C-alpha positions in Angstrom: 17.5 -26.7 59.0 17.4 -24.9 62.1 15.0 -22.4 60.8 12.8 -25.2 59.8 13.1 -27.4 62.7 13.9 -25.0 65.5 16.6 -25.0 68.1 18.1 -28.2 69.3 17.1 -30.1 66.1 20.8 -31.9 66.2 19.6 -34.0 69.4 16.1 -35.1 67.9 16.1 -38.7 66.6 14.0 -39.3 63.5 11.8 -41.6 65.1 10.8 -39.0 67.8 10.3 -36.2 65.4 6.6 -34.8 65.4 4.7 -35.1 62.2 4.9 -31.0 62.1 8.6 -31.2 62.2 8.7 -33.7 59.6 6.5 -31.6 57.5 8.6 -28.4 58.1 11.9 -30.2 57.2 10.3 -31.6 53.9 9.2 -28.1 53.0 12.6 -26.5 53.8 14.2 -29.3 51.7 12.1 -28.8 48.7 12.4 -24.9 48.9 16.1 -24.9 49.3 17.7 -23.5 46.1 21.2 -23.8 44.7 22.5 -21.4 41.9 24.6 -23.3 39.4 26.8 -21.2 37.3 28.5 -23.4 35.2 30.4 -26.8 35.2 34.0 -27.8 35.9 36.7 -28.4 33.3 36.8 -31.6 31.4 37.6 -34.7 33.6 36.6 -32.8 37.0 33.2 -34.3 36.6 33.9 -37.7 38.2 32.5 -39.4 41.3 34.8 -40.4 44.1 35.3 -43.9 44.9 34.5 -45.2 48.4 31.1 -45.9 50.3 29.2 -48.8 51.5 31.0 -52.0 50.5 29.3 -54.0 48.0 29.7 -57.4 49.5 27.8 -56.1 52.6 24.7 -55.4 50.3 22.2 -57.8 48.6 22.6 -56.6 45.2 19.3 -58.0 44.0 17.3 -55.7 46.6 20.1 -53.1 47.4 19.3 -54.0 51.1 21.9 -54.1 54.0 22.8 -57.7 54.6 23.4 -56.4 58.4 20.3 -54.2 58.9 17.0 -55.5 57.4 14.9 -52.6 55.7 18.0 -50.4 55.1 18.3 -49.8 51.5 21.1 -48.1 49.5 21.4 -46.7 46.0 23.8 -44.5 43.7 26.9 -43.1 45.0 26.6 -44.1 48.4 27.8 -47.5 47.2 31.5 -48.1 46.6 31.6 -48.3 42.9 32.6 -45.8 40.2 32.5 -45.9 36.5 34.1 -44.2 33.6 32.8 -40.9 32.5 30.0 -41.2 29.9 26.8 -41.7 31.9 27.9 -45.0 33.7 27.6 -43.6 37.0 24.2 -42.1 36.2 23.1 -45.5 35.1 24.4 -47.2 38.3 22.2 -44.7 40.4 19.2 -45.3 38.1 19.6 -49.0 38.3 20.3 -49.3 41.9 17.4 -46.8 42.9 15.1 -48.9 40.9 16.0 -52.1 42.6 15.9 -50.5 46.1 12.6 -48.8 45.2 11.1 -52.2 44.1 12.3 -54.0 47.2 10.9 -51.2 49.6 7.4 -51.4 47.7 7.3 -55.3 48.1 5.4 -55.0 51.6 2.7 -52.6 50.2 2.1 -54.9 47.2 1.9 -57.9 49.3 -0.5 -56.2 51.6 -2.8 -54.9 48.7 -2.8 -58.4 47.3 -4.0 -60.1 50.5 -6.9 -57.7 50.8 
């Protein structure tokens, strides 16, 4: 991150970041490589419980009840399922709901023009 954003990046707020710094960050994240050399033993592939309490989230929109415009999806939420794809489905479903809700202002502005 420091290579992409330069020294002192920890002190810069997102809203104050220049377009050039955001571009360099995006390029760095996209270029980041992780080598995977296998998987863990059976029953080690579980998610960990904990995260954003579900009663603080509008579950139809995946939006914070306390911070309008802040959306959550996937394992940041406090839920976990048994193995067999349930956590994947939870991530896909909550991601879809959050994405739809975040896109509503764009759809509304397009239909009003």
